[in-house]
C-alpha positions as CSV (number, residue, x, y, z in Angstrom):
1,M,-49.2,15.5,65.2
2,V,-46.4,15.9,67.8
3,A,-43.0,17.0,66.4
4,G,-39.6,16.6,68.0
5,P,-35.9,16.9,67.2
6,V,-34.8,14.7,64.3
7,G,-33.6,11.3,65.5
8,S,-34.5,12.0,69.2
9,D,-37.8,10.1,69.4
10,R,-38.8,12.8,71.9
11,P,-42.2,14.5,71.6
12,V,-41.7,18.3,72.1
13,R,-44.1,20.3,70.1
14,F,-47.9,19.6,69.7
15,V,-49.2,20.6,66.3
16,P,-53.0,20.5,66.0
17,M,-54.2,19.6,62.5
18,L,-57.7,20.0,61.1
19,N,-59.5,17.1,59.4
20,A,-59.8,18.3,55.8
21,A,-62.2,15.4,55.1
22,R,-64.6,16.8,57.7
23,S,-65.8,13.3,58.3
24,P,-66.4,11.4,61.5
25,T,-65.1,8.2,59.9
26,F,-62.2,9.3,57.7
27,Y,-59.3,11.6,58.4
28,E,-57.2,13.5,55.9
29,F,-54.6,16.2,56.3
30,D,-55.1,19.3,54.2
31,S,-52.2,19.2,51.7
32,A,-51.4,22.9,52.1
33,D,-51.3,22.6,55.9
34,L,-49.2,19.5,55.7
35,L,-46.7,21.1,53.3
36,A,-46.4,24.2,55.6
37,L,-45.9,21.9,58.6
38,Y,-43.1,20.0,56.9
39,K,-41.4,23.2,55.8
40,E,-41.6,24.4,59.4
41,M,-40.3,21.1,60.8
42,D,-37.4,21.1,58.3
43,A,-36.5,24.7,59.4
44,N,-36.5,23.6,63.0
45,D,-34.7,20.3,62.4
46,E,-37.8,18.4,63.6
47,E,-39.7,15.3,62.4
48,P,-43.0,13.8,63.3
49,V,-42.6,11.8,66.5
50,V,-46.3,11.0,67.0
51,V,-49.1,10.9,64.4
52,Y,-52.4,10.3,66.0
53,H,-56.1,10.2,65.2
54,S,-59.3,8.5,66.5
55,H,-61.4,5.7,65.2
56,T,-65.0,6.4,66.1
57,A,-66.6,3.2,64.9
58,T,-63.8,0.6,64.8
59,E,-61.0,-0.7,67.1
60,A,-57.8,1.2,67.7
61,Y,-55.9,-0.6,65.0
62,P,-54.5,0.9,61.7
63,S,-56.9,0.5,58.8
64,R,-55.7,-0.2,55.3
65,T,-56.0,3.5,54.6
66,D,-53.9,4.3,57.7
67,V,-51.2,1.9,56.6
68,S,-51.2,3.3,53.0
69,Y,-50.8,6.9,54.3
70,A,-48.1,6.0,56.9
71,S,-45.0,7.6,55.5
72,E,-42.9,8.3,58.6
73,P,-40.9,5.2,59.6
74,N,-39.7,6.9,62.8
75,A,-43.1,8.0,64.0
76,H,-45.4,6.4,66.6
77,Y,-48.8,6.0,65.1
78,V,-51.3,6.4,68.0
79,L,-54.9,5.4,67.6
80,V,-57.7,6.1,70.0
81,S,-61.0,4.3,69.6
82,T,-64.2,5.8,70.9
83,R,-66.5,3.2,69.5
84,A,-67.6,2.0,73.0
85,P,-69.5,4.7,75.0
86,D,-68.0,3.5,78.3
87,E,-64.4,2.9,77.4
88,T,-61.6,4.4,75.3
89,E,-59.0,2.2,73.6
90,F,-55.5,3.7,73.2
91,R,-52.8,1.9,71.2
92,S,-49.6,2.8,69.5
93,F,-47.9,1.3,66.4
94,R,-44.9,1.5,64.2
95,I,-45.8,1.3,60.5
96,V,-42.8,0.7,58.2
97,A,-43.1,-0.4,54.6
98,G,-46.7,-1.5,55.1
99,E,-45.8,-3.7,58.2
100,V,-47.7,-2.9,61.4
101,T,-46.1,-3.5,64.7
102,E,-47.8,-2.7,68.0
103,E,-45.7,-1.2,70.7
104,P,-46.5,-1.0,74.5
105,V,-48.1,2.1,75.8
106,E,-47.6,3.4,79.4
107,V,-50.0,6.1,80.6
108,V,-48.1,8.6,82.8
109,E,-49.8,11.2,84.9
110,D,-48.5,14.8,85.1
111,F,-46.2,14.4,82.1
112,E,-44.9,17.6,80.4
113,V,-44.1,17.4,76.7
114,G,-40.5,18.1,76.0
115,R,-39.0,16.9,79.3
């Protein structure tokens, strides 16, 4: 996850999260880790700006599970597919009230988070 100041849409702080499911095909946040992160973000006036994970066997498009877990209407949901050994698919979406909208992605070199 990448957090940033509330309402800014600016990624500032990278927060690595472990896959509690320990599965190559399913991702789940540990509920205690997630609660601690949200308390920390609240204390810092932050919110999730980017929520990301990989799809190892399918395209970089939100699954039904991804859509059902998407609870941050201001977040960019970034998916990376590694299903093809010779290419990586990188896409970003907004997911609001179950509706998935793809947004353009621009890859920028030498970008520093928080600037």
